[in-house]
N, C-alpha and C positions, 0 to 999 in steps of 0.2 A: 504494500500500500504506500502511496506517496502522493506528493502534490502533482497537479496537472503540469506545472512548469517543468518539473524534472521527471515526469511520468512515474510516480510511485503507484504501485498497483495493488489496491485492495478491491478485488472484484467480488462484491458481496452477492451471494445467490440467495434470493429470498422469495418466498411464495406470497402470492397476493391473496391467499385465503388462509383460514385457520387450519392447523394441523390436527387431525384426529386419526385414530386407528380403527378401521372397520372390522369388527369381529365377524366370525363366520355366520352368526345368526342375524347380522345386519345392525346390531347395536354398536355404539361407539364407546370407547373407553380411553382413558389416559393413564399412563404409568409415570409417576414422579420418581425422582431419585434423591436419596438423602445420604449424607455422609454418616458413617457409623458414630461419629461424635456429635451429631446434631441432637437437639432437644427432642425431636419427634422420635428418633430411633431409640434414645434413652428411655423415653416414656413408654414406647412400645415394648421394649425388652422387659421393663419392670412390670408392665401389665400382664406379660406372659410368664412371669415368675422366673425370668432368665437373669443372669448376672448383668449388672449395669455395664453398658459399653463405655461409659465416661462419667466421671464424678466432678461436676463443675465446682463443688466446694473445695476440692483438692487441686484441680488444674483449671483455673478460670480461662475462658476463651481469650486468646491473644497473649497469654503468658508464655514465658520461655518453656516452662514445663509442658504446656499444652502442645507446643510445636515439637518438643522432644518426643512426646508420646505419639504424635502423628508419624514421626520418622521411625520410631521403634516399631510401630504397627506396619509400616511399609516394609521394613527390613524382615520382620517376622513373616509377612505374607510372601515375600520373594523367597525367603528361606524354605518355606513349605513347597514352593514350586521348584526348588533346586537351583535358585538363582541368587544373585547378590547385586547390591548397588556398587557402582564404581567407587574404588577406594583411593581418594586423593584429597588432601587438605586444600589443594589449590582450586577445587571446584566448588561453586556455590549454586544453590537453588533458592527458589522462593521459600519463605519461612514455612508455608503450608505444604511444601514438598515440590519435587521436580516434575510431577505428573502434569500432563496436558491432556485435553480431551477435545475431539472434534464434535461439535454440537450442530447437527444438521438443521434444527429449527432456528439456529442463530447464525445462518449464513455458511454453515459447514466450515467455519474457521476453527483453529486450535486455540483453546482457552486454558488459562491457568488462574489459580487464586493468588492475588497479589495483595499484600498487606502494607499499609502506609499510615502515618500520623500518630499522634499522641492525644488521647487514647487511640489505639490502632483500630482501623477499619479494614475489612477485606472486600475486595472487588473481583468479579469474574471478568478478566481482561483478555481480549483477543491478542494473539502473538502474530506479528507481521514483519517479515524480513524485507518487505518492499517499501518501507517508510522509516522515518527516524524518530518522530516525536512520540513520547508517552503522554497520554492525556486521560483524565478521568472526568465523568460528569460532575460538575462542581458549581455551587452557587447558581443553580440552574435558572436560566431564562427560557430555554427551549431544549429539553433533553428527552430521551426515551423514558417511558413509564417505568416505575420501579417494580411493578407486577404486570404479568401478562400470561395468557394461556400458553404462549410460546416458552415461558420460563419454567413451566411446571409449578412447583411449590416454592421456588426461590423468590425472595424479595431482595432486590438489589439495594446497595447503599448509594448515597450521594455524598460526595466529599464536600465538606463545608469548611472554608478557611478559618472561620471564627470559632470552630469547635475543636481544632487541633492546636495545642499549646506550642507545638514545634513548627507550625506553618508560618511562612513569611513570604510576602510577594517579592518577586524579582523585579528590580527597577531597571530603567533603561541605562542607568549609569553603571550597572553591575557587569562584571565580566561573565556572569552566567546568562546575560542577555545576548547569547551568541547564536541565534537562529540563522539559518540560511536566509539570504535576502528575499527569496520568494515566499517565505513564511512570516517574516517579521513585518509588523505594521509600523507606521510612522510614529516615532516618539515625539511627544510634545515638550519633553524636558528630562533631565537625568533622573529626577525623582518620580517620574510617572511610571506606571506599570509597563512591563515588557509584554505587549500584546502580540498575539499570533492569530493567523488564519491559515488552515491547511485544507486544500481541496484535493479530493481523491478521484480516481478514475471512474468509479461508479457514478452514474448520472446524478448531478446536483447533490453530491454527498460531501460534507465538510464538517470541520470542527473549528470553533473560534473561542477565544477567551484571553487569558493572560497566564504568564509563567509564575509558578510558586516553587519554593524549596521546602521539602519536608523529609521525614524519615522513611526509608524503605527498609523492610525487615527481610533478612536473608539467612539461610541456614548454611553452615560451613561444613564441607567435607562429607564423608560417608555417614557418620553417626548423627550429624545434625545437632550435636550436643551444644555447640556454640551458635547462638542466635545473634547475628550482627545487625546493629542499627547504623545505617549509613545515610547521610543526607544526599538527596538527588533533586534534580530540577525536572518538573513535569508541567503539563498544561492543565490549568483549571478551565475545563471546557464548559463555558456558560451556554453556548448555543451550538447545537448539532442540527444537521439537515440531512435530507435524503434517506439513505438506507440505515443510517444510525438511529433514526426515529422508528424504524420498523423492526428489523430482525438482525441486523449486522452490528456486532460490537456495541450493544446497548449499554454496557457498563464500563466502557473504556477500551482503549487500544494501546498496545506497547509496540512502538516502532523499534526494530532491532537492526536498523540500517547502519551505514558507515559514517554518518555525520557525527560531529561532536555532541549533538543534542540527544543521541541515542543512549539508552541505559548501558549496553555493553561498553560503549566508549567511556562513559562516566566512571564505571567500575574499574576499568583498566587504568584510567588516569589516576585513580586513587591508590593504585598498587594492589588492589584486592585480588585481581585475577590476571591471568594472561589474556591478551587481547584476542580472545577467541571464544566461541560458544558452539554448542551442538544442539540439534533438534532431531529427535527420532520420531518416525511416523509409522505406527503399527496398523495392520489391516483390520484390527478390532476397534479402530477409531481412537485409541489411546496414544499417548506419546510421552516424550521426556524432553526437558530443556535444562541444560547445565551450562552455567556461565564459567568460563575459564577452561572448558574442555577442548583439548587439541586433538582428540581422537586417538587412534592406535597407530603403531609403527607400520602396519601392513595395509592401511586403508589406501584406496585409490585416490588420486589427486589430479587437479588441473588448475592452472593459474587463474586468479580473478583478474578481470580487466580493470586497470587503474586509469580512470578518466572521469574526474568529478563532474565535468561539464556534460558529457554525453552518456556516461554510464556510472551514475552515482551510487548504484546499489550492487548486488551480488550478481554480476554478469560474467558469463564464461563464453569462450569460443568453442564452436563445434565444427568439426571437419566433415560431418556427414552422419549417416545412420546405417545400422545393420538391422535389417528387417527380415527375419527368417533366413532364406538363402539368397537374399538380394542385398546389395550395398549401394548406398547413394553417396555422392561426393560433394554435394552442395554445401559450402561453408556458410555458417550464420552465427550470430551472437544471440544469446538468450539470457533473460533474467530468471534467477532461481528465487521463487517467491512463495513463502508459506501462506501469504494472504490471498492467494488465488487458488480456487479449488481445482479447476481443470486446466490442462495445458492449452495454450493458445499459440498458434503458429501463423506466420505470414503465408500468403496464398501459395507461393511456390513450394515452400517446405511442407505446408499442410497437404498439398496434392501428392507430393512424393511419398509421404508417410501413409496417407489414407488409401491411395490407389494401390501401392505396393503391398500393404497389409491385406486389402480386400482380395487381391489376386491369389493370396495363399490361404484364405479362409474357405473351407468347404461348405459352410452353411450359406443359405440363400440370403442375399442382401435384402433388407427390409426397407421399403419405401413408405414412409409415414411422415407427412409434413407437420404433424402435431408433436413429433419428438424433437427435443432440443439439439440432438446430434444428427449429423448428416449420414454417418456411416454406422448403420445398425444391421443386425443379422438375425434371421428368424430360426428358431429351433423347431425340430420336428416333435410331434406329440410323443411323449414318453422319453425324449432325449434328455439325458442328465450330464453328459460329458461333451466337451468341445476340444478341438485341436486348433490352436492359433499359432502364428509365427511369433517368435520372441522379438522384442524390440530393444536395441541398445543404441545409445547416442555416443558417437565417437568424439571424444573431447580432444582439445589441443594437447599434444603430447602422446596421444594414442590410447589412453585409458578409456575403457568402455563404461558408460554410465547406464546401468541396467534399469529398464522400465519394467518392474515386476508386476504391476497391477494397472494395465492400461485400459481395462474394460469395466463397465458398469452393467448390471443385469436388469432385465425387464421381467417382472413377475406379475402374475394375475393377482387381483386385489383380494379375492375370496379364498382361493385354494393355495395361494402363494407358490404356485408351480412356475418354474422358469419357462418363459416363452421366447426369450431372445436376449441379445446383449448389444451394447454399443461401444465403439471406440471413443473414449472420453476426451476428444480433442475438438477444439473450436477454431474457426478461421478468423484472421484479422487482416487488415490492410498491410501493415508493415512492422508489426511488433511480435516478438517471440518470448513467451513466458513458460517456463517449466513450473507447472502448478503442483499443488499438494498431492494429488493422486499419483503423479509420476514420481513422487518422493517416497511413496508408501513402501514399507519393507526395508528402509534404509535408515542408518544414522548419518546425518549430513552435518559436517563440521564447517563452520564459517570462520576460518582462521585469518584474522585481519593482521596479525603480526607477520606471517609468512606470505600473506596475500594469495592463499590457495583455498579452493573448495575441496573438501575431502568427503569420502563416502565409503560405506561398507554395508553389506547385508546384515541386518540386525533385527531382533524381535522386540526391542525396547525394554526388555526385562533383564538385560545384562548378558545376553547370549548372542555371540556372533554366529550367523547362520551358515556360513561357508564351511564345508567339510573338506575342501581341497587341501593337499599338503602345502606347507609354506613354499612359496616361489617368489621370484622377483615380481613385484606387483604389476609391472608393465610388460612382462615377458609373454610371448604368444604361446598358446598350447595347440597341439594338433586338433584340427576341427573334425567333427564327424562328417561323414559323406553328405554333401549337399548343404552343409551349414557353413556360413561365413565364420572366420576364426575370431573368437573373442580374444582380447589381449590381456586380460587379468582375471583373477579368481572371483572378482565381484561382478563380472559380466553374467548375463543370463545364459543358462545352459539349455540344450535342446529339450523342449517340453514334451512329455507324454500327454495323452488325453487327460484333461483335468475336469473337475466339476465346473458347472456353469458359474460364471462370476456372480458374486453376491451384489445386491444393489447398494453399494457403498459400505454398508455395515452388515456383515453376514448374519448377525443375530438380531439386529434391531431395526432394520430398514425394510421398507416396502415401497416400491414404485407404484404409484396409482396412475394408470394410463388414462388420461382424460383429454377430451378434445380441446380443452382450453389451454393446453401447453402452447406457449408462444414466445420463442426467443426473439429478442430485439437486438440485432447485431448491426448497429449503425456503422457506416464506413469511415468514422472519424479517426484521424491519426492519433488522437488522444485516447483512443480505445474507450469511447464513451459507451460502455456496455452496461446495460441493466438486463439481466437474464431473469425474466419472470417465468421460471421453469421449475421442473422437478418437484411436482407435488408429492413430496416424500413424507412417509410416515415413520416416526421413530419412537420406539419404547426407550425411555431415557436411561441409559447407562447401567447395565449389569444389575446384580443383586446388591443388597446392603453389604458393605465390606468393612 
């Protein structure tokens, strides 16, 4: 996500109708999700004669002990699964943990709980590598509602500057008023507030207000025993417009870009972390974010393009694609953006990928103008397996960036039987964005010290998925017959027949095929895209944990 001037891309996908889940009998129902330390779960456990999940009199919400207990719970959960958290004191997470979750009813962005202020308040904040500024709904003149059917049982907080004893406005004369010129508003004097306005690529979507400084709470290392209080600068978002008032980032957004105003940059300048962070994207819609993580020694890497004027975010050079048994050689530059759900490609690259992919799919192409994607395929009655070509992006230097989950599934509303699938790629006029779905199944490292993008296959629970023996990470391996050669262990391997792709979340998602699906793909070079699409139904987030 970014400003229109520098093309930051938060392409928020939102539905124009309410989200409900149709049961087999035709009734509708909603499933809410609650943290195990929530008041509702505690009361429910007590009513069932079960041990209390949390004792607020011993560990008040927001206290250091509260966060330590959360971390201990995470470690115990992972231990039961035979996994562990990364062990390094140089890595930090948010005080409430390093978990993120993609929430389909909220634009299918990855969200994390972020705690700020004194007394502290917790916000459900969208994570976005395509923009820089961190802002919260604050002293609201026009903000998203704090409750909504889209939020389930959650009630969001509003940051109020006069209710935090550690909050102070950033003035125009302060060195902290260091916004890029396209975000900074005209100052009337050194003592006036440092105002900002940031416009995003989604139609008429913006946030404006003024900068403040307050405390951000972080957990240090593996154990999380140390809760760190560090002052940071963020936006007091008084006025939001567009998608922010509907379903995209209604409780704030954290830009993770390369500008001085981004949180990773501020933490690195304080000497807390290496100037690097990682995001992991699991196919169960969960994820991880770790500040200071530089990845592993055997991850694949490619240089980041350093050009603050033309490429101010995490852009990489690509020398082509390997699609099944075919190789393309067209070079292009792409933005790696966690704030965009689906991959978006300029027309020439889009055609190379989609046509070459379709030539190697055995299922019949599905022509349905009501679908948001152009390249979809129909499954036969009773069919449960598909064979598709692998997709790898060839990066500068030769490393293969594997696209492990390029498809979304089409399912019937009542029986939830698979009826087809789509290649989750959208066309644009001249912009290339590697979106969140193409990052699924990987831990992606944004190393700003070495200026490289790193990646490896990862399940987000501490397990590297590759089982190949250690080799030079860029060395070629003999290809199977008819298959283009992958150049490293993180590239896709030849696929057997696999289950039909799930509709974004294999356990909680259901595509509802309706005639009102209508993508609006305007030909603007600013990528003025608002996709009123994907009437998706989601049961929110697993069982109580």
